[in-house]
C-alpha positions in Angstrom: 0.1 0.0 0.1 1.5 3.4 -1.1 1.9 6.2 1.2 0.3 9.8 0.1 2.9 12.2 -0.7 2.7 15.9 0.5 2.7 18.5 -2.2 6.1 20.1 -2.9 4.7 23.6 -3.2 5.4 25.6 -0.2 2.6 26.4 2.3 2.8 30.3 2.8 1.1 29.9 6.1 4.1 27.7 7.4 6.7 29.8 5.7 8.8 31.8 8.1 8.1 35.6 7.8 5.2 35.6 5.4 2.7 36.8 7.7 4.9 39.9 8.4 5.1 40.9 4.8 3.2 44.2 3.9 0.2 44.0 1.4 1.2 45.2 -2.1 0.5 48.8 -3.0 -2.4 49.5 -5.2 -1.5 50.6 -8.7 -1.5 54.4 -9.0 -4.7 55.9 -10.7 -4.2 56.6 -14.3 -3.4 60.3 -15.1 -6.6 62.3 -16.2 -7.1 62.8 -19.9 -6.8 66.5 -20.9 -10.2 67.8 -21.9 -10.7 69.4 -25.2 -11.1 73.1 -24.6 -14.6 74.6 -25.2 -13.8 78.2 -24.8 -14.2 80.7 -22.1 -17.2 80.0 -19.8 -17.4 83.2 -18.0 -17.4 86.3 -20.6 -17.6 90.1 -19.7 -18.7 92.1 -22.9 -17.5 95.9 -22.5 -19.6 96.8 -25.5 -22.7 95.6 -27.2 -21.6 93.8 -30.3 -19.9 90.7 -28.7 -23.0 90.4 -26.4 -25.3 90.5 -29.6 -23.1 88.0 -31.4 -22.8 85.5 -28.7 -26.7 85.5 -28.3 -26.9 85.1 -32.2 -24.7 82.0 -31.7 -26.7 80.7 -29.0 -23.8 81.0 -26.3 -25.4 83.7 -24.2 -25.2 81.6 -21.2 -21.2 82.2 -21.2 -21.9 86.0 -20.6 -21.7 87.2 -17.0 -21.4 90.9 -17.4 -22.3 93.7 -20.0 -22.0 97.4 -21.0 -24.6 100.0 -19.8 -25.2 100.8 -23.4 -26.5 97.4 -24.4 -29.8 97.6 -26.1 -29.5 94.4 -28.3 -30.9 92.0 -27.6 -33.3 93.6 -25.0 -33.3 90.4 -22.8 -29.4 90.8 -22.2 -30.1 94.0 -20.0 -33.0 92.4 -18.2 -30.7 89.4 -17.3 -27.2 90.3 -17.2 -25.3 92.6 -14.6 -24.0 95.9 -16.1 -20.2 96.5 -15.2 -19.1 99.2 -17.6 -20.1 102.3 -19.6 -18.2 102.6 -22.9 -14.9 104.2 -21.9 -14.9 103.3 -18.3 -15.9 100.6 -16.0 -15.8 99.1 -12.6 -12.5 96.8 -12.3 -13.8 95.6 -8.9 -17.1 94.5 -10.2 -15.7 92.8 -13.2 -13.0 91.0 -11.1 -15.8 89.9 -8.7 -17.5 88.2 -11.5 -14.5 86.0 -12.0 -14.4 86.0 -15.8 -12.0 83.9 -17.8 -12.3 86.5 -20.6 -13.1 90.2 -21.1 -14.0 91.5 -24.5 -13.7 95.1 -25.5 -13.6 97.4 -28.6 -11.1 99.9 -29.9 -8.3 102.1 -28.7 -11.0 104.3 -26.6 -11.1 101.2 -24.0 -7.4 101.1 -23.7 -7.1 102.5 -20.3 -9.7 100.1 -19.1 -8.2 97.1 -20.7 -4.8 98.2 -19.1 -6.5 98.2 -15.8 -8.0 94.7 -16.4 -5.0 93.2 -17.4 -3.2 94.8 -14.1 -6.0 92.9 -12.3 -4.6 89.8 -13.8 -7.6 89.2 -16.2 -7.6 87.9 -19.7 -8.6 90.7 -22.1 -9.3 90.6 -26.0 -9.7 93.8 -27.6 -11.0 93.8 -31.1 -10.7 97.0 -33.3 -12.8 96.3 -36.4 -13.4 99.3 -38.6 -14.9 97.9 -42.0 -17.5 95.4 -43.0 -15.1 92.7 -43.7 -13.5 93.1 -40.4 -16.9 93.1 -38.5 -17.4 89.8 -40.3 -14.2 88.3 -39.1 -14.8 89.2 -35.6 -18.2 87.2 -35.8 -15.9 84.3 -37.0 -13.4 84.9 -34.4 -15.9 84.7 -31.6 -17.5 81.7 -32.9 -14.3 79.9 -33.0 -13.4 81.1 -29.5 -16.7 79.6 -28.1 -16.6 76.4 -30.1 -19.4 77.4 -32.2 -17.5 77.8 -35.6 -20.2 76.3 -37.9 -22.9 78.4 -36.4 -20.6 81.6 -36.8 -19.9 80.6 -40.4 -23.8 80.2 -41.2 -24.4 83.4 -39.5 -21.9 85.1 -41.6 -22.9 83.7 -44.7 -26.4 85.1 -44.0 -24.9 88.6 -43.6 -22.8 88.2 -46.8 -25.9 87.5 -48.5 -27.8 90.4 -47.5 -25.0 92.9 -48.3 -24.8 91.3 -51.9 -28.5 91.9 -52.4 -28.1 95.7 -51.2 -25.1 95.9 -53.7 -27.1 94.6 -56.5 -30.2 97.1 -55.8 -27.6 100.0 -55.4 -26.2 99.0 -58.8 -29.5 99.5 -60.4 -30.1 103.0 -59.1 -29.9 105.8 -61.7 -29.1 108.6 -59.3 -26.9 108.0 -56.1 -27.4 111.0 -53.8 -24.6 112.7 -52.0 -24.8 111.5 -48.4 -23.1 113.2 -45.0 -23.2 111.1 -42.0 -22.3 112.8 -38.8 -21.2 110.8 -35.8 -20.6 113.7 -33.4 -21.5 117.3 -33.4 -18.7 119.1 -31.6 -16.3 118.8 -33.0 -18.1 117.5 -36.1 -16.9 114.0 -37.0 -18.1 112.2 -40.1 -19.1 108.4 -40.5 -16.6 105.6 -39.4 -15.5 103.2 -42.2 -18.3 100.7 -42.0 -21.0 103.3 -41.9 -19.5 104.7 -45.3 -19.3 101.3 -46.7 -23.1 100.8 -45.7 -23.9 104.1 -47.2 -22.6 102.8 -50.6 -24.3 99.7 -50.3 -27.7 101.5 -49.7 -27.1 103.3 -53.0 -25.7 106.6 -51.6 -22.2 108.5 -52.0 -20.6 109.3 -48.9 -19.0 112.6 -49.3 -16.1 112.0 -46.8 -15.5 108.5 -48.0 -11.9 108.9 -47.9 -11.8 110.5 -44.7 -13.8 107.7 -43.3 -10.9 105.3 -43.4 -9.2 107.2 -40.6 -8.9 104.9 -37.6 -8.8 107.7 -35.1 -11.7 110.1 -34.4 -9.6 113.0 -35.0 -8.8 111.9 -38.6 -12.6 112.2 -39.2 -13.0 115.6 -37.9 -14.9 117.9 -40.4 -15.4 121.7 -40.6 -18.7 123.3 -41.4 -17.2 124.8 -44.6 -16.2 121.3 -45.9 -19.8 120.2 -45.1 -21.1 123.2 -47.0 -18.7 122.6 -49.9 -19.7 119.1 -50.3 -23.3 120.2 -50.4 -24.9 116.7 -49.4 -28.3 115.9 -50.6 -29.0 113.7 -47.6 -27.8 114.6 -44.1 -27.9 111.6 -41.4 -26.9 111.9 -38.0 -26.2 109.5 -35.0 -24.6 111.5 -32.3 -23.2 108.3 -30.4 -26.3 108.0 -28.1 -26.9 111.7 -27.7 -30.1 113.1 -29.0 -29.6 114.9 -32.4 -30.5 118.6 -32.2 -31.5 119.5 -35.7 -31.9 123.1 -35.0 -28.4 123.6 -33.4 -26.8 121.4 -36.0 -28.0 123.5 -38.9 -27.3 126.7 -37.2 -23.6 126.1 -37.2 -21.6 128.3 -39.6 -18.6 128.1 -41.8 -15.7 130.8 -41.3 -17.6 133.2 -43.6 -20.8 133.0 -41.8 -22.8 130.7 -44.0 -25.0 128.3 -42.1 -25.2 124.6 -42.6 -29.0 125.3 -43.2 -28.0 126.4 -46.7 -27.0 122.7 -47.8 -29.4 121.0 -50.2 -30.3 118.3 -47.7 -31.5 121.1 -45.1 -33.4 123.0 -47.8 -35.3 120.2 -49.1 -35.9 118.6 -45.8 -33.8 115.5 -46.0 -32.2 115.6 -42.5 -32.5 112.5 -40.5 -31.5 110.8 -37.3 -30.6 107.2 -37.2 -30.4 105.4 -33.7 -26.9 104.9 -32.5 -27.6 101.3 -31.4 -28.3 100.1 -35.1 -25.5 102.0 -37.0 -22.7 102.7 -34.7 -22.5 99.2 -33.2 -19.8 97.1 -35.4 -21.7 93.8 -35.2 -25.0 92.3 -36.3 -26.9 95.4 -35.8 -25.3 97.7 -38.6 -25.4 94.7 -41.0 -29.3 94.2 -40.6 -31.5 97.1 -39.2 -28.6 99.8 -39.9 -28.5 98.7 -43.6 -32.2 98.5 -43.7 -32.6 101.9 -42.2 -30.0 103.5 -44.6 -31.6 101.9 -47.6 -35.3 103.0 -46.8 -34.0 106.6 -46.2 -32.0 106.6 -49.5 -34.9 105.1 -51.3 -37.3 107.6 -50.1 -35.0 110.2 -51.9 -34.3 108.2 -54.9 
């Protein structure tokens, strides 16, 4: 009869020192995968146009602060805190909102931008002056908030509007001389995008060359220059200040000739255009602003 043999494998419970061994350490967790950036989540808009653009893109939830001059869209001012005027703003209020991006416009906001940068905020200042640059800004903002395709579709629609306006303007027999006034004292003629819209609406900007000036002082005009240009249509939008027709037409050239002598004044073709639809370098001027110009010039055509 054979005797059972013991397994040759060692019994850990009987191996000297086995019970004293520490348990093996768990494997370290895998490093987190980097998330694909989806753009800034908390944006302060120092002017109206980035606010309107973000709403048009369906990205309004990212906005945490706006300008006091925001009119479009109307729901923005009803739901978003106001933290700035146009030139200045409350750095403390803006910092308290913990934005990951602040968006502004032009050299006029340079001092505010400097103060915000000094407060360690990320600041983006656009300086669009032409219609093409306005369209570029819309595309830039779309890419910034991960809405490139929506931005491209939006811009395509605006371009089609501009092309239709150009086609209508090309069919006009007469193109009236137009003077656009952005401010009264000193008198400042229209900025480049306004000048380009006047041409698309069927008019001829009498100070088209000067409209290319990037600084306001490069667009100063004297009463004698306006009288010499003799505009057939005088359009005014005084940066949010009500247009004073009587005071405007009472201004005189050096020789005493009043602005009331120009053709536009003598024939009753002096009009005010709301600043929020023509002096906003964003969707407003491309839509309602262009429509207003087209209607006013058509009435005189």
